[in-house]
N, C-alpha and C positions, 0 to 999 in steps of 0.2 A: 166484522169479526166479533163474536160475543166474548164476554170475560172468560166463560168456561172453556171456550176453544183456544184463547191465548194461554191460559193456565195449562192446558193439556199439551199444546204445541211446545211451549217453553220447557215443560217437564221432560218431554221426550227428548228434546235437544240437550238438555242438561244431563240427563241419564246417559245419552250417547257419548257426550264429551267426558264424563266422569269414567265411563267405562274403559275409553281409550286411555285416559290417564292411569287407570289401575293396571292395564295390560302393559302400557308403555314403560312404566317405572317398576314393573314386576312386583308391585304391591299385592297382586293376587296370590303370590307364593306364601305370604305370611297371613293374609286374610282371604282365603279362597272363598269362604261362605259369603262374605261381604260382597266380594266380586259377583258371585253367582247370583245374589240377591238383586244387585243393580242390573245384571243382564236379564233376570226373570221380570223384574219391573218394566224394563223397556219392552219386552215381549207382551207382557199383560196390558200395558198402556195401548199398544197397537192393537191387540185383540179386543180391548174394550171399545176402541174407536170404531172398529169394524162392526161389532155387535150393536153399538148404539145406532149406527147408520143403516144397517141392513137387517138386523134382527132384534129390533127394540124390545120385543116381547120377552126376550131371553136375558135381558140385561140383568134383572134382579137376581136370577140364578147365578149368573157370572159374578155378581157382586158378592154373593154369599161365599162361593169358592174362593174368590180372590182374597176376600177378608180372612179366611181360615189360612190360607197359604202364606199371606203376609205375616200373620201372627206367628206362624211356625218358623218362618225365616227369622223373624225378630228374636225369638228365644234362641234360635241356633246362632245368631250372630253374637248375642251376649255371651253364650257358652264359649264361642271362640275367643272373644275379647278377654274373658276371664282366664282361659288357658294361656293366652299370650302374656298377660299381666303376671300370671304366676311364674312362667318361664323367665320373664324379665327380672323378676325379684328372687328367683331361685327359692320360692316359698312352697310349703306344703298347703294343700287347700283345707278349708274347714270341713269338718265331717258333714256328709250329705244330709243326715237328718237335721242338723242344725240349719242349713241353708233352706231345706224344704220347709222347716217350721217357720222360719222368717218369711218366706214367701206366702204361705197360707195365712199367717197372721196379718200381713200387710194387705193381701188381697181381701180377706174377710172385713177389715176395717174400712177399706175404700168402698166395697159393695155396700156396706151398711150405711155409710155416709151419703152415698150417691141418691138414695131413694128413687129408684128408677120408676117411671111411668111410661105408658105407651099412648099415643093419641087414640081417641075412640074409633072403633069399627074399621080397623085396617083388615086387609085379607090376610089369610093364613100365611102366605109366602112373605108378605111384608112384616108380619109379627116375627117370623123366624129370622128375617134379615136384621131387624132392629135388635133382637135379643143377641144375635151373633156379634153384631157390632158393639154391643154394650159389653159382652163377656170379653171379647178380645181387647177392647180398650182398657178395661180393669186388669187383664193378664199382663198386658205389655207394661203398663206403668208399675204394677207390682213387681214384675220381674226386674225392671230397671232400678227400682229403689232397693230391692233386694241386693242387687250387684253393687250399688253404691254403699249400703250398709255393710255388706261383706268385705269390700275393699277397705273401708274405714276400720272395721274391727281387726283386720289383718295389717293394717298400716302400710298398704302397698303403694308403691310409686308407679304411676301410669306412663308408658311410653307416649310420645307425642301423636302418633297416628292413631293408636287404640282410643286416646283420650278424645280426639276430635270425633271419631266415629260415634263413641258413646255419647258425647254431648249432643250431636245431631239427632241420634235416635231417641234419646230422653227427651229433647225439646218436642220433636214431632209426636211422641207418645202422650205427653202431658196436654198438648194442644188438641190432639184427637180426643182425649178424655173430656176435655172442656167442651168440645163441640157436641159430644154425645149427651152431656148433662143439659146443655141448652136445648138440644133437639127434643129431649124428653119433656121440656115444659110447654110442648105443644104449640110451638110457634106455627103459624100458617102463612101461606102466600109468600110474598117476597122476602118477608124477614127470615123464613125458614131457609130460603134458597141462599140468602147471603151468609147466614151462619154455616150452611153446607159448604160454602166456598172457602171457609177458614182452613180446613184440613188440607186440601191441595195446595192452598197457597203457602201454608207453612212448610209443607214437603218441599215445595218449589224452593223456598228460602234455604232450607237445609241442603238441598242439592247445590245451590249457588255457593254455599259455605264450604262444602266438601270440595267443589271444583276449584275454588280459589286457594284452599289449603294444600290439596294434592298437586295443584299446578304451580304453586310458587313457594310455599312454606317449606316443603319437603326438600327442596334444593339446598336449603342452608346446611343440613347435616352433611351432605356429599362435599360441599365446598369447605366446610370445617375439617372434614377428614383429609381432603386433599391438602389443605394448608398444613395440617399436623403432620402429614406424611413428608412434606417438603421440608418442614422444620426438622423433623427427625433425620432425614437424610443429610441435611446440612450439618446437624450436630455430630453425626457419625463420621462425616468427611472431616470436620474440624478435629475430632478426637483422633481420627486416623492420621492426620497430618502431624499432629503433636507427637504421636507415638512414634512416627517415622523419624522426626527430628530428634 
């Protein structure tokens, strides 16, 4: 079993477990876009396996479409997290022009610093795929940094679940951007392939992180609430008994 197969198999299993946790603990009610993203990722991973094994000539087209869809979901999830954070803090959002200006400035700065190049003589479809991957990598990191800066300017407090999701997304986006930068240095052969494995390996690590958090850490607030409810009930009973006497 190859390294790529192990990463793909472990990723599908982790996505399935995480999706079950999101449904079982009703987390999809407050983060439906995130739950839809995990469900979509599970489907696209299976579709990618089918295309790789039975229609390999079409994989590059699938890669381009999947990259665009993944970036769209990334932005949609960040928007969902921002709404939840605003609701948690009962705060008003920054004006949209301000947020858009921050996003554009960060994106332009990152694009200028990257100094993108493309390996010589690729086919047209591969050029399109690489440019698409580069653009979405910058877009995702710029959007994440904009959200972080926006939250800092507003002085917002993050709920635990939203913070863990944002942390995982941010880590994966930064690693994906680093992979793109390394790939544009025209690595060839086995070196290129090992660099190419870093992105799925980091995504697998993020999935493990989310599974552990949503599987164990989120039990604590429920237990605390139950304990507080029992204390409140006992206090009311004590007050009632003193009043009776």
